C-alpha positions, 0 to 999 in steps of 0.5 A: 499500499505504500504505492500500488506502482511498486506490486511487481516484484522488479519494480518493488525491489526498486523502492528503498533506492527511489526512497532513500531513510529521510526525515519522514522516516526518523520521525516515525522511528521515534514513535515506534520506538517509543510504543510497546505494539505497532501496527505498520499499515501498507509497510512495503518492504518494512524498512521502518519496522525493521530498523526499529527492530534492529535499535532493539525494539523489544514488543510486538512489531507487525507489518500489513501490506497488500503487495506481495512483492513488497512482503518478499523485501519486508520477509528477506530484510527482517524475520523478527517482525510479523509481516501480514498480506492483505489491508484493512478491510480483510484483516481484524484486530481488537484493541492490541496495538498501541500506535497505528502507522501509515507512511509514505503517503499511503493514505491518499491511496484511499479513494471512496468514502466507503473504502476510507470509513471502513480503513479507519474503523479498522484502525481504532478497532486496531488500538487500544484506548489512549492509541495513537494513530500517525499517518501523513499526506501531502498537503493538497493546496501545495499542489504536488503534482504540478512537479510530476513532469517527465522532466523530473527523472529519478535513478535508482537500483535494485539489490543486485545492482540493476539501474533503473529511471523512473517518471511520473506524468500527470495523465488526467485534469485533476479531478476534485481532490483526486489526481491520476499519474503514470508512472514509467520505469526504464531499465536494463531489466525490461525489455520495454518501458513499465508503465503503471496507473496511480490515483491519489486523494488529496485531502485538506485538514477539514476532510481529514478531521471529519472522517477521523472523528467519524471513526472515533479518533480525534486529531491531537497534532498536526504538522505541515512537514518532518521538522513539526512546522505549523500547516500553511497553505504552503507546507508540503505535509498534512502529518497527523496525530490521531488519539482513539477516543473512548 
């Protein structure tokens, strides 16, 4: 759920190279290390929970992702974490976690209102009373998609050293709070470019708070960047910490 573009095994192997560890990962790692039990929704290649286990986290760490190709990477990386194939609509936990995370803008891949309500109810059910749900979305007013053009090319390499290039391109006019774009991958692994299509939902702060409240989750903190700066129209992120209400 980190990105449906990475559902293919050969593309999933590029994810960590295209998305190197950064300030956002440090932010989440700090939260994970302070929580006894953690569920990472859309865990992808598992690097967050794997790093926290390596740092000495002694408690229960569970990663959930619908992409089998991503979990192949996660299981190779750290067998001391529970890796679960599925999504919030196909699994159920009841009050088992002190923290639920959703990193890498995975929240934006939940498109429909009903789908989002189902996911958030599942998050609330998985949390112990007073537990936290921490996630990030792109700030719609910053209009990040305007830079998703073929002239912004990213180079990456898989663990075996095979080099590839990737670029995005918005393929439809922005419709309400949804943006659809292609991701093109070209490299020595493929005879022809690999193209995937993704749609993301850009909810504003009011929309996020409304859906969270409906599920029994109260916004406790919200930041506009990974340095915990305030939310402004120019802020690139909406980093939200929500608490499970009784």
